[in-house]
C-alpha positions as CSV (number, residue, x, y, z in Angstrom):
1,X,0.0,0.0,0.0
2,X,2.8,2.4,0.8
3,X,4.5,1.6,-2.5
4,X,1.3,2.3,-4.4
5,X,1.0,5.7,-2.5
6,X,4.6,6.5,-3.3
7,X,4.2,5.6,-7.0
8,X,1.1,7.7,-7.2
9,X,2.8,10.6,-5.6
10,X,5.8,10.2,-8.0
11,X,3.4,10.0,-11.0
12,X,1.6,13.1,-9.9
13,X,5.0,14.9,-9.4
14,X,6.1,13.8,-12.9
15,X,2.8,15.0,-14.5
16,X,3.1,18.3,-12.6
17,X,6.7,18.7,-13.8
18,X,5.7,18.0,-17.4
19,X,3.0,20.6,-17.2
20,X,5.4,23.2,-15.8
21,X,7.9,22.6,-18.7
22,X,5.6,24.1,-21.4
23,X,5.9,27.5,-23.2
24,X,2.4,28.4,-22.0
25,X,3.4,27.9,-18.4
26,X,6.6,30.0,-18.9
27,X,4.6,32.9,-20.3
28,X,2.1,32.7,-17.4
29,X,5.0,32.8,-15.0
30,X,6.7,35.7,-16.7
31,X,3.5,37.7,-16.9
32,X,2.5,36.8,-13.3
33,X,5.8,37.8,-11.7
34,X,7.6,40.0,-14.3
35,X,10.1,41.3,-11.8
36,X,11.5,37.8,-11.4
37,X,11.9,37.3,-15.1
38,X,13.5,40.6,-16.2
39,X,16.4,38.9,-18.1
40,X,13.9,36.4,-19.6
41,X,11.8,39.2,-20.9
42,X,14.8,41.0,-22.3
43,X,15.9,37.8,-24.1
44,X,12.4,37.0,-25.4
45,X,11.8,40.6,-26.7
46,X,15.3,40.6,-28.3
47,X,14.7,37.3,-30.1
48,X,11.3,38.6,-31.3
49,X,12.9,41.7,-32.7
50,X,15.7,39.7,-34.4
51,X,13.2,37.3,-35.9
52,X,11.1,40.1,-37.2
53,X,14.1,41.8,-38.8
54,X,15.4,38.6,-40.3
55,X,12.0,37.7,-41.9
56,X,11.6,41.3,-43.1
57,X,14.9,41.2,-45.0
58,X,14.2,37.6,-46.1
59,X,11.0,38.7,-47.8
60,X,12.4,41.9,-49.2
61,X,15.5,40.2,-50.7
62,X,13.4,37.3,-52.1
63,X,11.1,39.7,-53.9
64,X,14.2,41.7,-55.1
65,X,16.0,38.6,-56.4
66,X,13.0,37.3,-58.2
67,X,12.5,40.7,-59.8
68,X,16.1,40.9,-60.9
69,X,16.0,37.4,-62.3
70,X,13.2,38.4,-64.6
71,X,14.6,41.8,-65.5
72,X,18.1,40.7,-66.3
73,X,17.4,39.0,-69.7
74,X,14.7,41.5,-70.6
75,X,16.7,44.6,-70.1
76,X,20.0,43.4,-71.5
77,X,18.2,41.8,-74.5
78,X,16.3,45.1,-75.1
79,X,19.6,47.0,-75.1
80,X,21.4,44.7,-77.6
81,X,18.4,44.1,-79.8
82,X,17.7,47.7,-80.4
83,X,19.3,48.7,-83.6
84,X,19.9,52.4,-82.9
85,X,22.1,53.2,-79.9
86,X,20.2,56.4,-79.1
87,X,16.9,54.4,-79.0
88,X,18.6,51.8,-76.7
89,X,19.7,54.5,-74.3
90,X,16.2,56.0,-74.3
91,X,14.7,52.6,-73.5
92,X,17.2,52.3,-70.6
93,X,16.0,55.7,-69.3
94,X,12.5,54.4,-69.2
95,X,13.3,51.5,-66.9
96,X,12.3,51.7,-63.2
97,X,14.7,53.6,-60.9
98,X,15.5,50.4,-59.0
99,X,16.5,48.4,-62.1
100,X,20.3,47.9,-62.0
101,X,21.2,46.8,-65.5
102,X,19.8,49.9,-67.2
103,X,21.7,52.1,-64.7
104,X,24.9,50.4,-65.6
105,X,24.3,51.0,-69.3
106,X,23.3,54.6,-68.7
107,X,26.5,55.3,-66.7
108,X,28.6,53.8,-69.5
109,X,26.7,55.9,-72.1
110,X,27.1,59.1,-70.1
111,X,30.9,58.4,-69.6
112,X,31.4,57.9,-73.3
113,X,29.4,61.0,-74.2
114,X,31.3,63.1,-71.6
115,X,34.7,61.9,-72.9
116,X,33.6,62.7,-76.5
117,X,32.6,66.2,-75.5
118,X,36.0,66.6,-73.7
119,X,38.1,65.7,-76.7
120,X,41.2,68.0,-76.8
121,X,41.0,68.7,-73.1
122,X,43.3,67.5,-70.3
123,X,40.7,64.8,-69.5
124,X,41.0,63.2,-72.9
125,X,44.8,63.5,-72.8
126,X,45.1,61.8,-69.4
127,X,42.5,59.1,-69.9
128,X,41.6,57.5,-73.3
129,X,38.0,56.6,-74.1
130,X,38.4,53.0,-73.1
131,X,39.9,53.8,-69.7
132,X,37.2,56.4,-68.9
133,X,34.3,54.1,-69.8
134,X,36.0,51.3,-67.9
135,X,36.2,53.4,-64.7
136,X,32.6,54.5,-65.0
137,X,31.5,50.9,-65.4
138,X,33.5,49.7,-62.4
139,X,31.9,52.4,-60.3
140,X,28.4,51.5,-61.5
141,X,28.9,47.8,-60.9
142,X,30.2,48.4,-57.4
143,X,27.3,50.7,-56.6
144,X,24.7,48.2,-57.8
145,X,26.5,45.3,-56.2
146,X,26.5,47.1,-52.8
147,X,22.7,47.5,-53.1
148,X,22.3,43.7,-53.3
149,X,23.9,43.5,-49.8
150,X,21.0,45.3,-48.1
151,X,19.9,43.2,-45.2
152,X,22.6,40.6,-45.5
153,X,24.4,42.0,-42.4
154,X,21.2,41.7,-40.4
155,X,20.7,38.0,-41.6
156,X,24.3,37.1,-40.8
157,X,24.1,38.8,-37.3
158,X,20.8,37.1,-36.4
159,X,22.1,33.7,-37.6
160,X,25.3,34.0,-35.6
161,X,24.0,35.6,-32.4
162,X,20.4,34.4,-31.8
163,X,21.5,31.0,-30.4
164,X,23.7,32.7,-27.9
165,X,21.0,35.1,-26.9
166,X,18.7,32.2,-26.3
167,X,21.5,30.4,-24.4
168,X,21.8,33.5,-22.2
169,X,18.2,33.1,-21.3
170,X,18.7,29.4,-20.5
171,X,21.7,30.0,-18.3
172,X,20.1,32.7,-16.4
173,X,16.9,30.7,-16.0
174,X,18.8,27.7,-14.7
175,X,20.7,29.9,-12.3
176,X,17.4,31.4,-11.0
177,X,15.9,27.9,-10.6
178,X,18.9,26.7,-8.6
179,X,18.6,29.7,-6.3
180,X,15.0,29.1,-5.7
181,X,15.7,25.4,-5.1
182,X,18.4,26.3,-2.6
183,X,16.1,28.8,-0.8
184,X,13.2,26.4,-0.5
185,X,15.2,23.2,0.0
186,X,13.0,21.3,-2.4
187,X,14.8,19.2,-5.0
188,X,12.0,17.0,-6.2
189,X,11.3,16.4,-9.9
190,X,8.5,18.9,-10.0
191,X,10.6,21.5,-8.4
192,X,13.6,21.0,-10.7
193,X,12.2,20.0,-14.1
194,X,9.8,22.9,-14.4
195,X,12.2,25.8,-14.1
196,X,15.0,24.0,-16.0
197,X,12.5,23.1,-18.8
198,X,11.3,26.6,-19.0
199,X,14.9,27.8,-19.3
200,X,15.7,25.5,-22.1
201,X,12.8,26.9,-24.1
202,X,14.9,30.0,-24.6
203,X,17.6,28.0,-26.3
204,X,15.0,26.5,-28.6
205,X,13.6,29.9,-29.4
206,X,17.1,31.1,-30.3
207,X,17.6,28.2,-32.7
208,X,14.2,28.8,-34.3
209,X,15.2,32.4,-34.9
210,X,18.7,31.6,-36.1
211,X,18.2,28.7,-38.5
212,X,15.9,30.5,-41.0
213,X,18.2,33.5,-40.9
214,X,21.3,31.3,-41.8
215,X,19.4,29.5,-44.6
216,X,18.2,32.9,-46.0
217,X,21.7,34.3,-45.8
218,X,23.3,31.4,-47.7
219,X,20.5,31.5,-50.3
220,X,20.8,35.2,-51.0
221,X,24.6,35.1,-50.9
222,X,24.6,32.6,-53.7
223,X,21.9,34.5,-55.6
224,X,23.8,37.8,-55.3
225,X,27.0,36.1,-56.6
226,X,25.1,35.0,-59.7
227,X,23.7,38.5,-60.2
228,X,27.1,40.1,-59.7
229,X,28.5,37.8,-62.4
230,X,25.7,39.0,-64.7
231,X,26.7,42.6,-63.9
232,X,30.3,41.9,-64.8
233,X,29.4,40.2,-68.1
234,X,27.1,43.0,-69.1
235,X,29.7,45.6,-68.1
236,X,32.4,44.0,-70.2
237,X,30.1,43.9,-73.2
238,X,29.1,47.6,-72.6
239,X,32.8,48.5,-72.4
240,X,33.5,46.8,-75.8
241,X,30.5,48.6,-77.3
242,X,31.2,52.1,-76.0
243,X,34.9,51.9,-76.4
244,X,34.9,50.5,-80.0
245,X,31.4,51.4,-81.2
246,X,30.7,47.8,-82.3
247,X,27.8,45.8,-80.8
248,X,28.4,42.5,-79.1
249,X,25.4,40.9,-80.7
């Protein structure tokens, strides 16, 4: 009979401990006694902000990459398939302001036109047409490539630091649980498992925030590399065209 009572008590303690390990119980504890969970609140709010920033830049960069993928062939094809160079430049001017390929072409055209107007000056003597156009193209490609990096630092930072932010919440939660256990003198399963389980939730939250950010960073890093290669190829073709006057296609 005593063994049955002990087993029943142990089962109740285990069930109670299991109930105290959930996220819902953690939130109820944090809202019930916020003064005792200041660090947990700071960690939770920090992770929520990091997650929101990571998902924001993930969505923005995904839309941007899909748009650039569709615009690349269309814009470059329009430029090379237009018979008249002036008409091609006019079509590039009609492209949206955030379209990078047309801006690279316009910078090359403006550089070639400026050099032509400066013939006989010190500019034309110090830099020939090819060098002047090449410098303008390098600056244009660098400018447009830097725009592709928007949000990448945020994704990298979230992916690298979110697990440690969650771990901070876990360590602090376990520390607080041990202090409470030492103060009360209770070391039963329901007294230990609940606080420790709640603390481990912070580590899990950190991983849930970090993993999508890391995956997004790797995906956009590879996509940006492919786009930069298209920038370079288009810039080389533009250099040949504006430096020699002959079309690539």
